[in-house]
C-alpha positions as CSV (number, residue, x, y, z in Angstrom):
1,M,83.2,175.0,123.3
2,L,80.7,177.9,124.4
3,G,80.4,180.7,126.9
4,G,84.5,180.3,126.5
5,R,83.6,176.6,129.0
6,L,85.8,173.6,128.2
7,G,84.1,170.6,128.1
8,I,84.8,166.5,128.8
9,P,86.3,166.2,125.3
10,E,88.4,169.5,125.1
11,I,90.2,168.8,128.9
12,L,90.7,165.7,127.8
13,L,92.5,166.1,124.0
14,I,95.1,169.2,126.7
15,M,95.5,166.8,129.0
16,I,96.8,164.4,126.5
17,L,98.9,167.2,124.4
18,L,100.5,168.1,128.1
19,L,101.5,164.2,128.8
20,V,102.5,163.4,125.8
21,P,105.8,165.6,126.0
22,N,106.0,164.6,129.0
23,I,106.2,161.2,129.3
24,L,109.2,161.5,126.2
25,L,111.4,163.3,127.9
26,I,111.2,161.1,131.1
27,L,112.4,158.7,128.7
28,A,114.7,160.6,127.2
29,W,116.5,161.3,130.8
30,W,116.0,158.0,131.9
31,R,118.6,156.7,128.7
32,I,120.5,159.4,129.3
33,F,121.2,158.3,132.7
34,T,121.1,154.6,132.2
35,K,123.4,155.6,130.0
36,A,125.9,157.5,131.9
37,G,125.8,154.7,134.9
38,H,123.6,155.9,137.1
39,S,120.0,155.0,137.8
40,G,117.5,155.9,135.4
41,V,114.3,156.5,138.3
42,I,116.3,160.5,138.4
43,G,115.0,160.7,135.0
44,V,111.5,160.5,136.6
45,A,113.1,163.6,139.2
46,M,113.5,166.2,136.4
47,A,109.7,166.1,135.8
48,I,110.1,168.8,138.9
49,P,110.7,171.8,137.6
50,V,113.5,173.8,139.6
51,L,114.6,170.5,141.7
52,N,115.9,168.8,137.7
53,L,117.8,172.5,137.4
54,G,119.9,171.4,140.7
55,I,119.5,167.7,139.2
56,L,120.9,169.2,135.8
57,L,124.0,170.8,137.3
58,W,125.3,167.8,140.1
59,F,124.8,165.7,136.2
60,A,126.4,168.2,134.4
61,F,129.9,168.6,137.4
62,S,129.9,164.7,139.2
63,K,132.1,162.4,138.1
64,W,130.1,159.4,136.2
65,P,130.2,156.4,137.7
66,I,130.1,154.9,134.5
67,E,134.1,156.2,133.9
68,N,135.0,154.5,136.5
69,Q,134.6,150.9,134.4
70,A,136.3,152.6,130.9
71,P,139.8,152.1,130.3
72,A,141.4,155.5,130.4
73,S,142.4,156.3,126.6
C-alpha cells in the first residue's frame, strides 16, 4: 500500500476474505432450513441484515413442516 491507497490485488483479497465466510454461512443456513422441511432459499435471505433477525425469530417459534411428517413420540 503506497500512500494509503489500495491496489487491485489488495481489494480482491479483501473481497475474497469477506465473501468466503458469507458463502459458508449461506450454505449452512440452507442445509438447516432444508432439514427442517422449509425451502433452502430462505438461507440466502439470512445474509441480509435485519431480515435475518426476523427470519430467525420466525424459524424458532413457528411449526416446522417436518414436524407434520414425524411420528409423535
